C-alpha positions as CSV (number, residue, x, y, z in Angstrom):
1,M,0.0,0.0,0.0
2,P,1.3,3.5,-0.8
3,T,2.7,5.7,1.8
4,H,2.1,9.4,1.7
5,L,3.8,12.2,3.7
6,A,1.4,15.1,4.6
7,F,2.4,18.5,5.8
8,L,-0.3,20.6,7.5
9,R,-0.3,24.4,7.1
10,A,-1.1,27.0,9.7
11,I,-1.7,24.8,12.8
12,N,-0.5,25.4,16.4
13,L,-0.4,29.2,15.7
14,G,-2.1,31.0,18.6
15,A,-4.9,29.8,20.8
16,K,-7.5,29.1,18.1
17,R,-5.6,26.8,15.7
18,K,-4.3,24.2,18.1
19,F,-4.0,20.7,16.6
20,P,-1.7,18.5,18.7
21,K,0.0,15.5,17.1
22,D,-2.1,13.0,19.0
23,S,-5.2,14.6,17.6
24,I,-3.7,14.6,14.1
25,R,-2.9,10.9,14.5
26,A,-6.5,10.1,15.7
27,A,-8.1,12.1,12.8
28,C,-6.0,10.2,10.3
29,E,-6.9,6.9,11.8
30,S,-10.6,7.8,11.9
31,A,-10.4,8.6,8.2
32,G,-9.1,5.1,7.5
33,F,-5.4,5.7,7.2
34,T,-3.0,3.2,8.7
35,D,0.6,3.2,9.9
36,V,0.1,6.8,11.0
37,E,3.2,8.5,12.4
38,T,3.8,12.1,13.3
39,Y,7.0,14.1,13.8
40,I,7.3,17.0,16.1
41,N,4.2,19.2,16.7
42,T,4.3,21.3,13.4
43,G,2.0,19.1,11.3
44,N,4.2,16.4,9.7
45,V,2.5,13.1,9.3
46,R,3.1,9.9,7.5
47,V,0.1,7.7,6.5
48,T,-0.6,4.6,4.5
49,S,-3.6,4.2,2.3
50,S,-4.8,2.1,-0.7
51,W,-5.3,5.4,-2.6
52,R,-2.6,6.4,-5.1
53,S,-4.1,9.8,-6.0
54,R,-2.5,12.7,-4.1
55,A,-5.7,14.7,-4.6
56,K,-7.8,12.0,-3.0
57,V,-5.4,11.7,0.0
58,E,-5.3,15.5,0.5
59,A,-9.1,15.8,0.3
60,A,-9.6,12.9,2.8
61,L,-7.1,14.3,5.2
62,E,-8.5,17.9,4.9
63,D,-12.0,16.6,5.6
64,A,-10.8,14.6,8.6
65,F,-8.9,17.5,10.0
66,R,-11.8,20.0,9.5
67,E,-14.1,17.6,11.3
68,A,-11.6,17.1,14.2
69,T,-10.7,20.8,14.6
70,G,-13.6,22.9,13.3
71,F,-11.3,24.9,11.0
72,E,-9.7,24.4,7.6
73,V,-6.3,22.8,7.6
74,P,-4.7,23.0,4.1
75,T,-2.7,19.8,3.6
76,I,0.2,19.2,1.2
77,V,0.9,15.6,0.3
78,F,3.9,14.0,-1.3
79,T,4.8,10.4,-2.2
80,R,7.9,8.9,-0.6
81,A,9.8,9.3,-3.9
82,E,8.7,12.9,-4.3
83,F,9.8,13.8,-0.8
84,A,13.0,11.9,-1.1
85,D,13.8,14.3,-4.0
86,V,12.9,17.3,-1.9
87,G,15.3,16.1,0.8
88,K,18.1,15.4,-1.7
89,N,17.6,18.9,-3.2
90,A,17.7,20.5,0.2
91,E,20.9,18.7,1.1
92,A,22.6,19.7,-2.2
93,L,21.5,23.3,-2.0
94,Y,22.5,23.6,1.6
95,A,26.0,22.3,0.8
96,E,26.6,24.9,-2.0
97,R,27.5,27.7,0.4
98,E,27.2,28.8,4.0
99,L,23.7,29.8,5.0
100,A,22.2,31.6,8.0
101,R,18.9,29.9,7.3
102,H,17.4,27.5,4.8
103,Y,13.6,27.2,4.6
104,V,11.8,24.8,2.3
105,L,8.3,25.9,1.2
106,L,6.3,22.7,0.4
107,L,3.8,23.5,-2.3
108,K,0.3,22.1,-3.0
109,E,0.7,22.7,-6.7
110,P,3.7,23.4,-9.0
111,V,4.6,27.0,-9.4
112,A,3.1,28.6,-12.5
113,D,6.1,30.9,-13.1
114,A,9.2,29.6,-11.4
115,A,11.4,32.2,-13.1
116,A,9.5,35.0,-11.5
117,V,9.9,33.5,-8.1
118,E,13.6,32.8,-8.5
119,A,14.0,36.4,-9.8
120,L,13.4,37.5,-6.2
121,S,17.0,36.3,-5.4
122,T,19.7,38.7,-4.4
123,D,23.4,38.5,-4.2
124,A,23.2,37.2,-0.6
125,H,20.0,35.3,-0.8
126,R,18.7,32.8,-3.3
127,V,15.2,31.5,-4.1
128,V,15.3,28.1,-5.9
129,V,12.2,26.3,-7.2
130,R,12.4,22.5,-7.6
131,D,9.1,20.8,-8.6
132,R,6.7,21.4,-5.6
133,A,9.3,22.8,-3.3
134,C,10.8,26.3,-3.1
135,H,14.0,26.7,-1.2
136,L,14.8,30.0,0.5
137,L,18.6,30.1,0.9
138,L,19.3,33.0,3.2
139,G,22.8,34.2,3.8
140,S,24.1,36.2,6.7
141,G,22.2,39.4,7.4
142,Y,19.0,38.0,6.1
143,E,17.1,39.8,8.9
144,A,18.2,43.2,7.5
145,G,16.6,42.8,4.1
146,G,16.9,40.7,1.0
147,V,14.4,38.0,0.1
148,D,10.9,38.6,1.6
149,P,9.5,35.2,2.5
150,L,5.9,36.6,2.5
151,R,6.3,38.0,-1.0
152,V,7.7,34.7,-2.2
153,E,4.7,32.8,-0.6
154,K,2.2,35.1,-2.4
155,L,3.7,33.9,-5.8
156,L,3.6,30.2,-4.8
157,G,0.0,29.6,-3.9
158,V,-0.8,27.2,-1.0
159,A,2.4,26.3,0.8
160,T,3.8,25.4,4.2
161,S,7.3,26.1,5.4
162,R,9.8,23.7,7.1
163,N,13.4,24.3,7.9
164,H,16.2,22.4,6.3
165,N,16.7,20.2,9.3
166,V,13.1,19.0,9.4
167,V,13.0,18.3,5.7
168,T,16.2,16.3,5.6
169,T,15.4,14.4,8.8
170,L,12.0,13.4,7.5
171,A,13.5,12.4,4.1
172,R,15.9,10.1,5.8
173,K,13.4,8.8,8.3
174,W,10.3,8.3,6.1
175,C,11.6,7.8,2.6
């Protein structure tokens, strides 16, 4: 049976969007998913299902999460192979130069205009789009200007952010 990796957007932010990992696990199991495993409390979950369609898995999870929480939880799903590629790209890009921060925005849909997103790069900070992942490679002094993550997100559509460490750890652990 196929294994899917799901990344939840905008949970555990403030008092009204709480969704602890035990509740995430229970919602997944109640929706019929098996072999459910979570990783830290930022909305990372691995599930097994007979479904092969990413759209069906995302819809079933989003329905289960809405029922469990009472609010919408956008969910971005990858196959193991897709996420293994995200992890490999993250490691390769991280190794290119010293970074102050490396964020990976996981995307629900491919970027319509990757060149426009990558054009937001500066000398010190790079934006790199690879399939359904956008890497923000921030050099030193990133706090003082450069790539604006919110501006990048507006060009991407539905996305959720994880740092380099979470992405590479999950790629090794779950792929």
